[in-house]
C-alpha angles and dihedrals in degrees: 000000000000123000104222133168111247094245091055098050100091094049090047092051088054088053092049090050090054090052097046125058124199134042118340129193115201120196121204131179099233140041090231090052091050091053093046094051092045091054093048092050092048090049088054090054098257118138101238139160134183134224125195142126096275089068121086115249092254090053091050091048091049091052093046094046090047089052092048092050092047093246085124119040093193129043117192113203143173120222090276085082099042094092098029104053111095105172124147119220101036100152098185137026116194119197096207088177128020111252120259088231110048092211089066088068090077092051092048097052090042089072091078131062093028126165092016094305123134122255143153135220122207123189125200115205129176121233089255094057100075094114092050091051090051090055090052091047089052091053095048091038095227139084118257106227117234113230131202125221131191092227096059131052117251110265134181133202113267108241109228114175115222091226123031105225118196117251113256094252091049097049115113110251123212113249115268116252112234107196093189093059090046090055090052091052091053093048094049095050094105 
């Protein structure tokens, strides 16, 4: 996993595509995001297609068949395709966005390394997504290692506590009990 600022993701994906040959499946959270990434990759000269629910069934089939036949090196998909894509030889899966439903992470990364073949999965997370990554790690019952890359600045997850607790010196203290003043109150009751 790489921690990458949102505005640097697309450029970083282009870098990853230069470093990795073979078929690549990129998962994005939204249909609009899939279209945007597809257009940027095409503009950079990369044979890419998209698959999501806004496309007619024949368009989805065309994209998928083009990916299977290596007409398209990169297929950009929303989670609609996570369970439905059964393509051998996908060498790399890139989670451009974390899934809305953390359980979809398993289905996404399961698209690579099928039938005993080798494959890799790379996840891009923004500095603000530390809590979402922890949920995914809980589901897969393992930590996702954070990688460094020369083309992106080192980032860390922003730690945002779920509950803001007051600092010890700011915490409200109960009033002190002064037993001498209490005795005086009892004596002066009359």
